[in-house]
All heavy atoms as TSV, in Angstrom:
chain	resi	resn	atom	element	x	y	z
A	1	MET	N	N	0.904	-0.865	9.096
A	1	MET	CA	C	-0.117	-0.407	7.982
A	1	MET	C	C	0.482	0.682	7.374
A	1	MET	O	O	0.965	1.713	7.999
A	1	MET	CB	C	-1.558	-0.269	8.568
A	1	MET	CG	C	-2.494	-0.090	7.424
A	1	MET	SD	S	-2.766	-1.675	6.634
A	1	MET	CE	C	-3.915	-1.010	5.329
A	2	ILE	N	N	0.476	0.878	6.034
A	2	ILE	CA	C	0.923	1.901	5.241
A	2	ILE	C	C	-0.253	2.635	4.693
A	2	ILE	O	O	-1.214	2.210	4.299
A	2	ILE	CB	C	1.935	1.498	4.173
A	2	ILE	CG1	C	2.593	2.788	3.522
A	2	ILE	CG2	C	1.164	0.827	3.061
A	2	ILE	CD1	C	3.831	2.380	2.758
A	3	ASP	N	N	-0.154	4.019	4.799
A	3	ASP	CA	C	-1.185	4.909	4.302
A	3	ASP	C	C	-1.431	4.742	2.759
A	3	ASP	O	O	-0.518	4.654	1.965
A	3	ASP	CB	C	-0.830	6.330	4.460
A	3	ASP	CG	C	-1.793	7.292	4.016
A	3	ASP	OD1	O	-2.961	7.332	4.554
A	3	ASP	OD2	O	-1.561	8.133	3.237
A	4	GLN	N	N	-2.638	4.276	2.387
A	4	GLN	CA	C	-3.027	4.163	1.000
A	4	GLN	C	C	-2.728	5.255	0.047
A	4	GLN	O	O	-2.444	5.092	-1.033
A	4	GLN	CB	C	-4.515	3.676	0.877
A	4	GLN	CG	C	-4.870	2.352	1.550
A	4	GLN	CD	C	-4.038	1.215	0.892
A	4	GLN	OE1	O	-3.897	1.073	-0.448
A	4	GLN	NE2	N	-3.509	0.326	1.656
A	5	LYS	N	N	-2.808	6.577	0.616
A	5	LYS	CA	C	-2.586	7.670	-0.336
A	5	LYS	C	C	-1.077	7.622	-0.626
A	5	LYS	O	O	-0.664	7.989	-1.781
A	5	LYS	CB	C	-2.997	8.921	0.398
A	5	LYS	CG	C	-2.982	10.147	-0.553
A	5	LYS	CD	C	-3.529	11.362	0.183
A	5	LYS	CE	C	-3.645	12.434	-0.788
A	5	LYS	NZ	N	-4.357	13.618	-0.181
A	6	LEU	N	N	-0.239	7.409	0.381
A	6	LEU	CA	C	1.196	7.242	0.161
A	6	LEU	C	C	1.494	6.170	-0.831
A	6	LEU	O	O	2.229	6.354	-1.806
A	6	LEU	CB	C	1.951	6.989	1.493
A	6	LEU	CG	C	3.481	6.933	1.343
A	6	LEU	CD1	C	4.112	8.056	0.711
A	6	LEU	CD2	C	4.035	6.577	2.710
A	7	LEU	N	N	0.950	5.020	-0.666
A	7	LEU	CA	C	1.072	3.799	-1.475
A	7	LEU	C	C	0.816	4.116	-2.970
A	7	LEU	O	O	1.414	3.607	-3.946
A	7	LEU	CB	C	0.383	2.633	-0.972
A	7	LEU	CG	C	0.603	1.331	-1.796
A	7	LEU	CD1	C	2.036	0.855	-1.713
A	7	LEU	CD2	C	-0.250	0.272	-1.084
A	8	SER	N	N	-0.272	4.949	-3.182
A	8	SER	CA	C	-0.621	5.336	-4.546
A	8	SER	C	C	0.254	6.108	-5.269
A	8	SER	O	O	0.319	6.054	-6.553
A	8	SER	CB	C	-2.068	5.909	-4.466
A	8	SER	OG	O	-2.012	7.192	-3.985
A	9	ILE	N	N	1.148	6.858	-4.626
A	9	ILE	CA	C	2.153	7.616	-5.125
A	9	ILE	C	C	3.521	7.081	-5.314
A	9	ILE	O	O	4.302	7.529	-6.049
A	9	ILE	CB	C	2.171	9.034	-4.650
A	9	ILE	CG1	C	2.625	8.959	-3.207
A	9	ILE	CG2	C	0.824	9.790	-4.931
A	9	ILE	CD1	C	2.866	10.549	-2.500
A	10	LEU	N	N	3.716	6.086	-4.466
A	10	LEU	CA	C	5.131	5.539	-4.477
A	10	LEU	C	C	5.218	4.535	-5.733
A	10	LEU	O	O	4.337	3.906	-5.901
A	10	LEU	CB	C	5.429	4.739	-3.173
A	10	LEU	CG	C	5.654	5.547	-1.906
A	10	LEU	CD1	C	5.759	4.588	-0.672
A	10	LEU	CD2	C	6.915	6.341	-1.980
A	11	VAL	N	N	6.472	4.620	-6.203
A	11	VAL	CA	C	6.701	3.649	-7.452
A	11	VAL	C	C	8.103	3.097	-7.111
A	11	VAL	O	O	9.002	3.633	-6.269
A	11	VAL	CB	C	6.722	4.310	-8.688
A	11	VAL	CG1	C	5.284	4.736	-9.061
A	11	VAL	CG2	C	7.710	5.458	-8.700
A	12	CYS	N	N	8.516	2.002	-7.845
A	12	CYS	CA	C	9.798	1.384	-7.700
A	12	CYS	C	C	10.778	2.366	-8.324
A	12	CYS	O	O	10.633	2.818	-9.394
A	12	CYS	CB	C	9.786	0.031	-8.456
A	12	CYS	SG	S	11.451	-0.641	-8.590
A	13	PRO	N	N	11.898	2.733	-7.467
A	13	PRO	CA	C	13.007	3.508	-8.049
A	13	PRO	C	C	13.700	3.057	-9.257
A	13	PRO	O	O	14.337	3.793	-9.962
A	13	PRO	CB	C	13.801	3.878	-6.800
A	13	PRO	CG	C	13.512	2.746	-6.002
A	13	PRO	CD	C	12.181	2.292	-6.175
A	14	VAL	N	N	13.768	1.687	-9.514
A	14	VAL	CA	C	14.286	1.072	-10.569
A	14	VAL	C	C	13.444	1.052	-11.850
A	14	VAL	O	O	13.945	1.450	-12.828
A	14	VAL	CB	C	14.783	-0.297	-10.125
A	14	VAL	CG1	C	15.451	-1.166	-11.362
A	14	VAL	CG2	C	15.724	-0.370	-8.914
A	15	THR	N	N	12.219	0.687	-11.678
A	15	THR	CA	C	11.543	0.515	-13.018
A	15	THR	C	C	10.343	1.462	-12.969
A	15	THR	O	O	9.708	1.639	-13.962
A	15	THR	CB	C	10.781	-0.988	-12.900
A	15	THR	OG1	O	9.925	-0.974	-11.750
A	15	THR	CG2	C	11.858	-1.969	-12.943
A	16	LYS	N	N	10.062	2.253	-12.044
A	16	LYS	CA	C	8.988	3.187	-11.864
A	16	LYS	C	C	7.651	2.380	-11.860
A	16	LYS	O	O	6.472	3.012	-12.263
A	16	LYS	CB	C	8.920	4.185	-12.987
A	16	LYS	CG	C	10.293	4.922	-13.211
A	16	LYS	CD	C	10.693	5.817	-11.847
A	16	LYS	CE	C	11.923	6.541	-12.110
A	16	LYS	NZ	N	13.023	6.142	-11.100
A	17	ALA	N	N	7.542	1.267	-11.675
A	17	ALA	CA	C	6.291	0.379	-11.547
A	17	ALA	C	C	5.650	0.527	-10.349
A	17	ALA	O	O	6.283	0.907	-9.298
A	17	ALA	CB	C	6.724	-1.091	-11.923
A	18	PRO	N	N	4.358	0.345	-10.232
A	18	PRO	CA	C	3.572	0.372	-8.981
A	18	PRO	C	C	4.167	-0.721	-7.999
A	18	PRO	O	O	4.626	-1.661	-8.382
A	18	PRO	CB	C	2.232	0.013	-9.298
A	18	PRO	CG	C	2.137	-0.487	-10.657
A	18	PRO	CD	C	3.418	-0.102	-11.239
A	19	LEU	N	N	3.830	-0.397	-6.773
A	19	LEU	CA	C	4.320	-1.316	-5.608
A	19	LEU	C	C	3.115	-1.953	-4.941
A	19	LEU	O	O	2.019	-1.391	-4.952
A	19	LEU	CB	C	5.032	-0.543	-4.719
A	19	LEU	CG	C	6.430	0.028	-5.156
A	19	LEU	CD1	C	6.915	1.147	-4.110
A	19	LEU	CD2	C	7.425	-0.940	-5.455
A	20	ASP	N	N	3.310	-3.093	-4.456
A	20	ASP	CA	C	2.226	-3.738	-3.502
A	20	ASP	C	C	2.706	-3.829	-2.160
A	20	ASP	O	O	3.924	-4.252	-1.863
A	20	ASP	CB	C	1.946	-5.152	-4.108
A	20	ASP	CG	C	1.417	-5.179	-5.500
A	20	ASP	OD1	O	0.370	-4.440	-5.774
A	20	ASP	OD2	O	1.862	-5.968	-6.354
A	21	TYR	N	N	1.914	-3.512	-1.215
A	21	TYR	CA	C	2.182	-3.568	0.239
A	21	TYR	C	C	1.893	-5.014	0.697
A	21	TYR	O	O	0.847	-5.604	0.475
A	21	TYR	CB	C	1.318	-2.673	1.029
A	21	TYR	CG	C	1.429	-2.749	2.378
A	21	TYR	CD1	C	2.742	-2.512	3.136
A	21	TYR	CD2	C	0.393	-3.008	3.238
A	21	TYR	CE1	C	2.812	-2.656	4.485
A	21	TYR	CE2	C	0.399	-3.055	4.592
A	21	TYR	CZ	C	1.718	-2.932	5.275
A	21	TYR	OH	O	1.706	-2.982	6.582
A	22	VAL	N	N	2.968	-5.582	1.421
A	22	VAL	CA	C	2.741	-6.975	1.944
A	22	VAL	C	C	2.895	-6.772	3.494
A	22	VAL	O	O	3.932	-6.601	4.017
A	22	VAL	CB	C	3.861	-7.892	1.417
A	22	VAL	CG1	C	3.630	-9.277	2.012
A	22	VAL	CG2	C	3.765	-8.007	-0.063
A	23	GLU	N	N	1.719	-6.930	4.027
A	23	GLU	CA	C	1.722	-6.642	5.462
A	23	GLU	C	C	2.444	-7.615	6.348
A	23	GLU	O	O	3.228	-7.154	7.326
A	23	GLU	CB	C	0.156	-6.584	6.004
A	23	GLU	CG	C	0.030	-6.160	7.507
A	23	GLU	CD	C	-1.381	-5.951	7.896
A	23	GLU	OE1	O	-2.284	-6.276	7.114
A	23	GLU	OE2	O	-1.606	-5.524	9.029
A	24	GLU	N	N	2.537	-8.939	6.028
A	24	GLU	CA	C	3.166	-9.907	6.668
A	24	GLU	C	C	4.630	-9.682	6.848
A	24	GLU	O	O	5.291	-10.000	7.812
A	24	GLU	CB	C	2.908	-11.412	6.043
A	24	GLU	CG	C	1.422	-11.724	5.967
A	24	GLU	CD	C	0.686	-11.153	4.873
A	24	GLU	OE1	O	1.291	-10.944	3.751
A	24	GLU	OE2	O	-0.462	-10.901	4.947
A	25	THR	N	N	5.244	-9.131	5.736
A	25	THR	CA	C	6.638	-8.995	5.686
A	25	THR	C	C	7.070	-7.497	5.975
A	25	THR	O	O	8.327	-7.198	6.003
A	25	THR	CB	C	7.343	-9.609	4.504
A	25	THR	OG1	O	6.721	-8.861	3.284
A	25	THR	CG2	C	7.126	-11.078	4.313
A	26	GLN	N	N	5.977	-6.654	6.043
A	26	GLN	CA	C	6.363	-5.200	6.084
A	26	GLN	C	C	7.270	-4.665	4.860
A	26	GLN	O	O	8.298	-4.177	5.200
A	26	GLN	CB	C	6.861	-4.739	7.428
A	26	GLN	CG	C	5.806	-4.903	8.476
A	26	GLN	CD	C	4.623	-3.876	8.484
A	26	GLN	OE1	O	4.940	-2.710	8.373
A	26	GLN	NE2	N	3.619	-4.353	8.155
A	27	GLU	N	N	6.818	-4.998	3.754
A	27	GLU	CA	C	7.572	-4.641	2.410
A	27	GLU	C	C	6.665	-4.080	1.411
A	27	GLU	O	O	5.514	-4.316	1.416
A	27	GLU	CB	C	8.368	-5.923	2.008
A	27	GLU	CG	C	9.453	-6.554	2.849
A	27	GLU	CD	C	9.990	-7.812	2.222
A	27	GLU	OE1	O	9.250	-8.699	1.729
A	27	GLU	OE2	O	11.212	-8.003	2.445
A	28	LEU	N	N	7.296	-3.361	0.536
A	28	LEU	CA	C	6.711	-2.908	-0.645
A	28	LEU	C	C	7.268	-3.704	-1.786
A	28	LEU	O	O	8.570	-3.701	-2.022
A	28	LEU	CB	C	6.888	-1.463	-0.877
A	28	LEU	CG	C	6.261	-0.529	0.228
A	28	LEU	CD1	C	6.660	0.800	-0.006
A	28	LEU	CD2	C	4.681	-0.635	0.224
A	29	VAL	N	N	6.486	-4.368	-2.540
A	29	VAL	CA	C	7.089	-5.370	-3.533
A	29	VAL	C	C	6.882	-4.791	-4.922
A	29	VAL	O	O	5.696	-4.322	-5.288
A	29	VAL	CB	C	6.380	-6.766	-3.297
A	29	VAL	CG1	C	6.782	-7.719	-4.540
A	29	VAL	CG2	C	6.697	-7.352	-2.088
A	30	CYS	N	N	7.850	-4.932	-5.853
A	30	CYS	CA	C	7.787	-4.527	-7.118
A	30	CYS	C	C	7.988	-5.869	-8.012
A	30	CYS	O	O	8.975	-6.370	-8.006
A	30	CYS	CB	C	8.714	-3.507	-7.517
A	30	CYS	SG	S	8.701	-3.174	-9.350
A	31	VAL	N	N	7.018	-6.374	-8.655
A	31	VAL	CA	C	7.050	-7.564	-9.446
A	31	VAL	C	C	8.034	-7.249	-10.567
A	31	VAL	O	O	8.810	-8.123	-11.052
A	31	VAL	CB	C	5.599	-8.020	-9.961
A	31	VAL	CG1	C	5.751	-9.202	-10.883
A	31	VAL	CG2	C	4.696	-8.297	-8.803
A	32	ALA	N	N	7.876	-6.151	-11.285
A	32	ALA	CA	C	8.704	-5.803	-12.453
A	32	ALA	C	C	10.149	-5.832	-12.147
A	32	ALA	O	O	10.908	-6.486	-13.069
A	32	ALA	CB	C	8.326	-4.325	-12.951
A	33	SER	N	N	10.641	-5.465	-11.049
A	33	SER	CA	C	12.097	-5.520	-10.842
A	33	SER	C	C	12.438	-6.700	-9.963
A	33	SER	O	O	13.590	-6.815	-9.739
A	33	SER	CB	C	12.590	-4.138	-10.103
A	33	SER	OG	O	11.992	-3.974	-8.831
A	34	ALA	N	N	11.495	-7.328	-9.415
A	34	ALA	CA	C	11.552	-8.452	-8.402
A	34	ALA	C	C	12.396	-8.032	-7.235
A	34	ALA	O	O	13.137	-8.767	-6.669
A	34	ALA	CB	C	12.203	-9.685	-9.080
A	35	LEU	N	N	11.963	-6.918	-6.821
A	35	LEU	CA	C	12.586	-6.299	-5.442
A	35	LEU	C	C	11.482	-5.979	-4.501
A	35	LEU	O	O	10.368	-5.667	-4.667
A	35	LEU	CB	C	13.379	-5.051	-5.808
A	35	LEU	CG	C	14.554	-5.243	-6.696
A	35	LEU	CD1	C	15.121	-3.755	-7.052
A	35	LEU	CD2	C	15.658	-5.981	-6.002
A	36	ALA	N	N	11.837	-6.242	-3.161
A	36	ALA	CA	C	11.089	-6.029	-2.143
A	36	ALA	C	C	11.757	-4.955	-1.114
A	36	ALA	O	O	12.939	-5.125	-0.609
A	36	ALA	CB	C	10.782	-7.304	-1.186
A	37	TYR	N	N	11.154	-3.764	-1.065
A	37	TYR	CA	C	11.714	-2.634	-0.239
A	37	TYR	C	C	11.109	-2.696	1.228
A	37	TYR	O	O	9.949	-2.876	1.416
A	37	TYR	CB	C	11.365	-1.394	-0.965
A	37	TYR	CG	C	11.855	-1.153	-2.247
A	37	TYR	CD1	C	11.161	-1.652	-3.378
A	37	TYR	CD2	C	13.226	-0.695	-2.422
A	37	TYR	CE1	C	11.704	-1.469	-4.572
A	37	TYR	CE2	C	13.640	-0.631	-3.803
A	37	TYR	CZ	C	12.963	-0.931	-4.796
A	37	TYR	OH	O	13.457	-0.798	-6.076
A	38	PRO	N	N	11.965	-2.692	2.194
A	38	PRO	CA	C	11.485	-2.792	3.525
A	38	PRO	C	C	10.845	-1.546	3.985
A	38	PRO	O	O	11.068	-0.408	3.553
A	38	PRO	CB	C	12.813	-3.065	4.392
A	38	PRO	CG	C	13.915	-2.238	3.559
A	38	PRO	CD	C	13.444	-2.485	2.189
A	39	ILE	N	N	9.922	-1.741	5.116
A	39	ILE	CA	C	9.393	-0.687	5.807
A	39	ILE	C	C	9.852	-0.704	7.165
A	39	ILE	O	O	9.630	-1.626	7.877
A	39	ILE	CB	C	7.734	-0.759	5.764
A	39	ILE	CG1	C	7.347	-0.650	4.283
A	39	ILE	CG2	C	7.283	0.411	6.538
A	39	ILE	CD1	C	5.988	-0.963	4.040
A	40	ARG	N	N	10.514	0.391	7.620
A	40	ARG	CA	C	11.121	0.414	8.964
A	40	ARG	C	C	10.564	1.507	9.669
A	40	ARG	O	O	10.545	2.659	9.369
A	40	ARG	CB	C	12.684	0.583	8.820
A	40	ARG	CG	C	13.379	-0.689	8.164
A	40	ARG	CD	C	14.859	-0.585	8.300
A	40	ARG	NE	N	15.499	-1.650	7.475
A	40	ARG	CZ	C	16.376	-1.560	6.511
A	40	ARG	NH1	N	16.803	-0.282	6.296
A	40	ARG	NH2	N	16.754	-2.502	5.810
A	41	ASP	N	N	10.012	1.154	10.869
A	41	ASP	CA	C	9.238	2.104	11.779
A	41	ASP	C	C	8.320	2.849	10.974
A	41	ASP	O	O	8.049	4.149	11.154
A	41	ASP	CB	C	10.388	3.015	12.373
A	41	ASP	CG	C	11.300	2.299	13.191
A	41	ASP	OD1	O	10.890	1.480	13.944
A	41	ASP	OD2	O	12.539	2.673	13.220
A	42	GLY	N	N	7.555	2.278	10.120
A	42	GLY	CA	C	6.456	2.908	9.302
A	42	GLY	C	C	6.993	3.671	8.143
A	42	GLY	O	O	6.114	4.349	7.462
A	43	ILE	N	N	8.308	3.645	7.894
A	43	ILE	CA	C	8.845	4.482	6.675
A	43	ILE	C	C	9.497	3.572	5.668
A	43	ILE	O	O	10.290	2.743	5.906
A	43	ILE	CB	C	9.974	5.337	7.268
A	43	ILE	CG1	C	9.397	6.400	8.347
A	43	ILE	CG2	C	10.475	6.152	6.129
A	43	ILE	CD1	C	10.444	7.123	9.015
A	44	PRO	N	N	8.859	3.723	4.359
A	44	PRO	CA	C	9.416	2.860	3.246
A	44	PRO	C	C	10.957	3.215	3.002
A	44	PRO	O	O	11.116	4.476	2.827
A	44	PRO	CB	C	8.467	3.165	2.159
A	44	PRO	CG	C	7.289	3.882	2.785
A	44	PRO	CD	C	7.802	4.510	3.988
A	45	VAL	N	N	11.799	2.206	3.011
A	45	VAL	CA	C	13.112	2.505	2.560
A	45	VAL	C	C	13.230	2.279	1.061
A	45	VAL	O	O	13.452	1.069	0.754
A	45	VAL	CB	C	13.996	1.616	3.456
A	45	VAL	CG1	C	15.518	1.919	3.011
A	45	VAL	CG2	C	13.775	1.842	4.921
A	46	MET	N	N	13.309	3.244	0.258
A	46	MET	CA	C	13.125	3.045	-1.245
A	46	MET	C	C	14.488	3.192	-1.778
A	46	MET	O	O	14.704	4.013	-2.889
A	46	MET	CB	C	12.139	4.184	-1.750
A	46	MET	CG	C	10.777	4.197	-1.238
A	46	MET	SD	S	10.009	2.489	-1.349
A	46	MET	CE	C	9.770	2.525	-3.206
A	47	LEU	N	N	15.447	2.493	-1.341
A	47	LEU	CA	C	16.757	2.426	-1.946
A	47	LEU	C	C	17.063	0.992	-2.462
A	47	LEU	O	O	16.875	0.038	-1.803
A	47	LEU	CB	C	17.826	2.634	-0.812
A	47	LEU	CG	C	17.803	3.997	-0.056
A	47	LEU	CD1	C	18.743	4.101	1.090
A	47	LEU	CD2	C	18.025	5.157	-1.077
A	48	GLU	N	N	17.578	0.948	-3.687
A	48	GLU	CA	C	17.790	-0.326	-4.270
A	48	GLU	C	C	18.803	-1.162	-3.418
A	48	GLU	O	O	18.627	-2.353	-3.397
A	48	GLU	CB	C	18.357	-0.120	-5.736
A	48	GLU	CG	C	18.624	-1.378	-6.444
A	48	GLU	CD	C	18.996	-1.263	-7.847
A	48	GLU	OE1	O	19.298	-0.011	-8.319
A	48	GLU	OE2	O	19.237	-2.168	-8.598
A	49	SER	N	N	19.724	-0.443	-2.840
A	49	SER	CA	C	20.755	-1.125	-2.090
A	49	SER	C	C	20.123	-1.768	-0.761
A	49	SER	O	O	20.747	-2.729	-0.217
A	49	SER	CB	C	21.910	-0.246	-1.650
A	49	SER	OG	O	21.510	0.873	-1.048
A	50	GLU	N	N	18.961	-1.394	-0.319
A	50	GLU	CA	C	18.391	-1.791	0.886
A	50	GLU	C	C	17.362	-2.926	0.457
A	50	GLU	O	O	16.885	-3.571	1.359
A	50	GLU	CB	C	17.699	-0.760	1.593
A	50	GLU	CG	C	18.619	0.256	2.159
A	50	GLU	CD	C	19.509	-0.479	3.495
A	50	GLU	OE1	O	18.938	-1.143	4.184
A	50	GLU	OE2	O	20.735	-0.177	3.487
A	51	ALA	N	N	16.942	-3.014	-0.774
A	51	ALA	CA	C	15.895	-3.948	-1.161
A	51	ALA	C	C	16.573	-5.454	-1.299
A	51	ALA	O	O	17.669	-5.615	-1.457
A	51	ALA	CB	C	15.375	-3.617	-2.468
A	52	ARG	N	N	15.532	-6.433	-0.990
A	52	ARG	CA	C	15.986	-7.712	-1.288
A	52	ARG	C	C	15.402	-8.303	-2.456
A	52	ARG	O	O	14.268	-7.785	-2.898
A	52	ARG	CB	C	15.600	-8.563	0.003
A	52	ARG	CG	C	14.194	-8.833	0.163
A	52	ARG	CD	C	13.805	-9.892	1.160
A	52	ARG	NE	N	12.476	-10.042	1.132
A	52	ARG	CZ	C	11.755	-11.035	0.471
A	52	ARG	NH1	N	12.356	-11.724	-0.377
A	52	ARG	NH2	N	10.465	-11.137	0.448
A	53	GLN	N	N	16.064	-9.197	-3.137
A	53	GLN	CA	C	15.613	-9.816	-4.446
A	53	GLN	C	C	14.546	-10.854	-4.030
A	53	GLN	O	O	14.745	-11.583	-3.093
A	53	GLN	CB	C	16.776	-10.487	-4.940
A	53	GLN	CG	C	16.558	-11.076	-6.457
A	53	GLN	CD	C	16.442	-9.890	-7.519
A	53	GLN	OE1	O	17.328	-8.964	-7.457
A	53	GLN	NE2	N	15.453	-10.005	-8.285
A	54	LEU	N	N	13.571	-10.944	-4.788
A	54	LEU	CA	C	12.340	-11.764	-4.478
A	54	LEU	C	C	12.987	-13.166	-5.153
A	54	LEU	O	O	13.695	-13.147	-6.107
A	54	LEU	CB	C	11.208	-11.453	-5.367
A	54	LEU	CG	C	10.428	-10.201	-4.937
A	54	LEU	CD1	C	9.224	-9.927	-5.788
A	54	LEU	CD2	C	9.984	-10.264	-3.502
A	55	THR	N	N	12.448	-14.125	-4.523
A	55	THR	CA	C	12.814	-15.606	-5.090
A	55	THR	C	C	11.790	-15.805	-6.185
A	55	THR	O	O	10.836	-15.144	-6.426
A	55	THR	CB	C	12.447	-16.699	-3.950
A	55	THR	OG1	O	11.071	-16.646	-3.755
A	55	THR	CG2	C	13.270	-16.342	-2.659
A	56	ILE	N	N	12.152	-16.790	-7.085
A	56	ILE	CA	C	11.385	-17.009	-8.201
A	56	ILE	C	C	9.965	-17.423	-7.828
A	56	ILE	O	O	9.076	-16.918	-8.358
A	56	ILE	CB	C	12.002	-18.293	-9.012
A	56	ILE	CG1	C	13.319	-17.783	-9.733
A	56	ILE	CG2	C	11.009	-18.769	-10.113
A	56	ILE	CD1	C	14.040	-18.963	-10.151
A	57	GLU	N	N	9.866	-18.051	-6.701
A	57	GLU	CA	C	8.539	-18.508	-6.156
A	57	GLU	C	C	7.672	-17.227	-5.649
A	57	GLU	O	O	6.490	-17.173	-6.045
A	57	GLU	CB	C	8.646	-19.554	-4.912
A	57	GLU	CG	C	9.116	-20.877	-5.362
A	57	GLU	CD	C	10.828	-20.839	-5.457
A	57	GLU	OE1	O	11.388	-19.950	-5.085
A	57	GLU	OE2	O	11.315	-21.852	-6.058
A	58	GLU	N	N	8.353	-16.278	-5.041
A	58	GLU	CA	C	7.725	-15.171	-4.523
A	58	GLU	C	C	7.195	-14.424	-5.860
A	58	GLU	O	O	6.061	-13.823	-5.907
A	58	GLU	CB	C	8.588	-14.299	-3.755
A	58	GLU	CG	C	8.767	-14.870	-2.394
A	58	GLU	CD	C	9.881	-13.958	-1.703
A	58	GLU	OE1	O	10.916	-13.589	-2.207
A	58	GLU	OE2	O	9.589	-13.685	-0.464
A	59	LYS	N	N	8.073	-14.160	-6.796
A	59	LYS	CA	C	7.685	-13.380	-7.972
A	59	LYS	C	C	6.507	-14.025	-8.711
A	59	LYS	O	O	5.608	-13.394	-9.068
A	59	LYS	CB	C	8.944	-13.333	-8.969
A	59	LYS	CG	C	8.629	-12.392	-10.190
A	59	LYS	CD	C	9.806	-12.140	-10.863
A	59	LYS	CE	C	9.429	-11.296	-12.092
A	59	LYS	NZ	N	10.556	-10.926	-12.931
A	60	GLU	N	N	6.589	-15.296	-8.805
A	60	GLU	CA	C	5.386	-15.981	-9.487
A	60	GLU	C	C	4.098	-15.877	-8.655
A	60	GLU	O	O	3.097	-15.520	-9.322
A	60	GLU	CB	C	5.691	-17.460	-9.550
A	60	GLU	CG	C	6.619	-17.693	-10.723
A	60	GLU	CD	C	7.205	-19.166	-10.737
A	60	GLU	OE1	O	6.832	-20.036	-9.958
A	60	GLU	OE2	O	7.946	-19.558	-11.807
A	61	MET	N	N	4.179	-15.945	-7.453
A	61	MET	CA	C	3.038	-15.746	-6.431
A	61	MET	C	C	2.445	-14.325	-6.563
A	61	MET	O	O	1.265	-14.204	-6.773
A	61	MET	CB	C	3.377	-16.057	-5.061
A	61	MET	CG	C	2.242	-15.796	-4.068
A	61	MET	SD	S	2.714	-16.047	-2.288
A	61	MET	CE	C	3.833	-14.613	-2.101
A	62	TYR	N	N	3.313	-13.267	-6.622
A	62	TYR	CA	C	2.867	-11.803	-6.706
A	62	TYR	C	C	2.304	-11.706	-8.146
A	62	TYR	O	O	1.278	-10.803	-8.328
A	62	TYR	CB	C	3.985	-10.971	-6.339
A	62	TYR	CG	C	4.276	-10.988	-4.953
A	62	TYR	CD1	C	5.556	-11.170	-4.540
A	62	TYR	CD2	C	3.412	-10.766	-3.943
A	62	TYR	CE1	C	5.906	-11.215	-3.115
A	62	TYR	CE2	C	3.671	-10.910	-2.586
A	62	TYR	CZ	C	4.983	-11.101	-2.180
A	62	TYR	OH	O	5.308	-11.098	-0.883
A	63	GLN	N	N	2.857	-12.266	-9.172
A	63	GLN	CA	C	2.341	-12.149	-10.527
A	63	GLN	C	C	0.934	-12.627	-10.649
A	63	GLN	O	O	0.092	-12.166	-11.379
A	63	GLN	CB	C	3.312	-12.752	-11.600
A	63	GLN	CG	C	4.528	-11.961	-11.716
A	63	GLN	CD	C	5.498	-12.643	-12.862
A	63	GLN	OE1	O	5.503	-13.842	-12.797
A	63	GLN	NE2	N	6.226	-11.873	-13.519
A	64	GLN	N	N	0.736	-13.745	-10.040
A	64	GLN	CA	C	-0.652	-14.271	-10.116
A	64	GLN	C	C	-1.717	-13.555	-9.361
A	64	GLN	O	O	-2.872	-13.641	-9.811
A	64	GLN	CB	C	-0.574	-15.843	-9.426
A	64	GLN	CG	C	0.179	-16.887	-10.248
A	64	GLN	CD	C	0.302	-18.118	-9.554
A	64	GLN	OE1	O	-0.193	-18.316	-8.375
A	64	GLN	NE2	N	0.954	-19.053	-10.177
A	65	LYS	N	N	-1.320	-12.802	-8.397
A	65	LYS	CA	C	-2.351	-11.817	-7.669
A	65	LYS	C	C	-2.828	-10.656	-8.536
A	65	LYS	O	O	-3.703	-10.100	-8.319
A	65	LYS	CB	C	-1.781	-11.289	-6.475
A	65	LYS	CG	C	-1.498	-12.421	-5.413
A	65	LYS	CD	C	-1.022	-11.754	-4.041
A	65	LYS	CE	C	-0.769	-12.790	-3.081
A	65	LYS	NZ	N	-0.441	-12.210	-1.717
A	66	HIS	N	N	-2.075	-10.536	-9.763
A	66	HIS	CA	C	-2.462	-9.402	-10.654
A	66	HIS	C	C	-3.197	-9.827	-11.777
A	66	HIS	O	O	-3.083	-10.721	-12.485
A	66	HIS	CB	C	-1.288	-8.613	-11.111
A	66	HIS	CG	C	-0.597	-7.778	-9.918
A	66	HIS	ND1	N	-1.080	-6.542	-9.549
A	66	HIS	CD2	C	0.280	-7.972	-8.936
A	66	HIS	CE1	C	-0.465	-6.095	-8.429
A	66	HIS	NE2	N	0.495	-7.021	-8.151
């Protein structure tokens, strides 16, 4: 679980858009950049080089949640 206060101030380093926490995958997802940033040992890894690209299906699913 990620602290909600921390989540409220974190943004995507690429687009500066807000992030959504996905507990199942332990990732912070940015729909705008279609990137998912990993959380390792409770620490968000906010490096574009460490992020994975969302699939088209994932991006559509996250867009529908908003």
